[in-house]
C-alpha positions in Angstrom: 3.4 -19.1 -11.6 1.4 -19.4 -14.7 2.2 -17.1 -17.7 -1.2 -17.8 -19.2 -3.1 -14.5 -19.5 -5.3 -14.1 -16.4 -9.1 -13.7 -16.6 -10.4 -10.1 -16.5 -12.2 -10.7 -13.2 -8.9 -11.9 -11.5 -7.1 -8.8 -12.8 -9.9 -6.6 -11.6 -9.7 -8.1 -8.1 -6.0 -7.3 -8.0 -6.3 -3.8 -9.4 -9.1 -2.8 -7.1 -7.1 -4.2 -4.1 -4.0 -2.1 -5.1 -6.1 0.9 -5.8 -7.6 0.7 -2.3 -4.1 0.4 -0.8 -2.8 3.4 -2.8 -5.8 5.4 -1.7 -5.3 4.3 1.9 -1.8 5.8 1.7 -3.5 9.2 0.9 -5.8 8.7 3.9 -2.8 7.7 6.0 -1.4 11.2 5.6 -4.5 12.6 7.3 -4.1 10.2 10.2 -0.3 10.8 10.7 0.4 7.1 10.2 4.1 7.7 10.8 3.3 8.2 14.5 2.2 4.5 14.7 4.9 2.8 12.7 7.9 1.4 14.6 10.3 2.8 12.0 9.1 6.4 12.3 7.1 6.7 15.6 10.2 7.7 17.6 11.0 10.6 15.2 9.9 14.2 15.7 6.4 14.6 14.0 7.7 16.8 11.1 10.7 14.5 10.5 8.5 11.4 10.7 6.1 12.8 8.1 9.0 13.6 5.7 10.6 10.2 6.2 7.2 8.4 5.7 6.5 10.3 2.5 10.0 10.0 1.1 10.2 6.2 1.8 7.1 5.7 -0.3 8.8 6.9 -3.4 11.2 4.0 -3.8 8.7 1.5 -2.5 6.1 2.6 -5.1 8.8 2.7 -7.8 9.9 -0.9 -7.0 6.3 -2.2 -6.8 5.2 -0.5 -10.0 8.3 -1.7 -11.8 7.6 -5.3 -10.6 4.0 -5.1 -11.7 4.9 -3.7 -15.2 7.8 -5.9 -16.0 8.1 -7.2 -19.5 8.5 -10.7 -18.1 5.0 -12.2 -17.5 6.2 -14.5 -14.7 7.6 -11.5 -12.8 4.2 -9.7 -13.1 2.5 -12.8 -11.8 4.9 -13.1 -8.9 4.5 -9.4 -8.1 0.7 -9.7 -8.1 0.8 -12.6 -5.7 3.2 -10.9 -3.3 1.4 -7.6 -3.4 -1.8 -9.4 -2.7 -0.2 -11.2 0.3 0.9 -7.8 1.5 -2.6 -6.4 1.3 -3.7 -9.1 3.7 -0.7 -8.7 6.0 -1.1 -4.9 6.0 -4.6 -5.3 7.4 -3.3 -7.5 10.1 -0.7 -4.9 11.0 -3.5 -2.3 11.3 -5.3 -4.6 13.7 -2.1 -5.1 15.7 -1.4 -1.3 15.9 -5.0 -0.3 16.6 -4.5 -0.4 20.3 -2.0 2.4 20.2 -3.2 5.8 21.4 -1.9 7.5 18.2 -3.9 5.1 16.0 -6.8 7.1 14.5 -8.0 4.9 11.5 -11.5 4.4 13.0 -13.9 5.8 10.4 -15.7 3.9 7.7 -13.6 5.4 4.9 -10.3 4.3 6.5 -11.5 0.9 7.4 -13.0 0.3 4.0 -9.7 1.2 2.3 -7.6 -1.0 4.7 -9.8 -4.0 5.0 -11.3 -3.8 1.5 -7.8 -4.0 0.1 -7.3 -7.2 2.2 -10.5 -8.7 1.0 -9.6 -8.0 -2.6 -6.1 -9.3 -2.0 -7.4 -12.5 -0.5 -9.9 -12.8 -3.3 -7.1 -12.5 -5.8 -5.0 -15.2 -4.0 -8.0 -17.5 -3.7 -9.0 -17.0 -7.4 -5.4 -17.6 -8.5 -5.2 -20.8 -6.4 -8.6 -22.1 -7.8 -7.4 -21.5 -11.3 -4.1 -23.4 -10.6 -2.1 -20.3 -11.3 -0.3 -20.0 -8.0 
């Protein structure tokens, strides 16, 4: 991992990807995403919703802590791994899309999910082309 400051365009790719993911999490609430996830799908709907929301607090805290570390190499690692997650996350949506409870079918939902993956992949590709990865 390079600790050389990243170009603005590369940082923008990452930040847009993460912003799309965070916004998708808002959209996920309107689609009751907890009914699709193996960890929460077996729970009563109201319990699943609470568990889904509450689990996002430590996840977001850990990710934001990683991305705002005072150690530049940790930030670079965090950006790479979060970008990998953006791509994997879209793959999980494809895998879950056949379930009857899956309702992410509109242009907004798909733009958030797959747009995040495109920006994540763009970040990883750009990072690799610059020899930063």
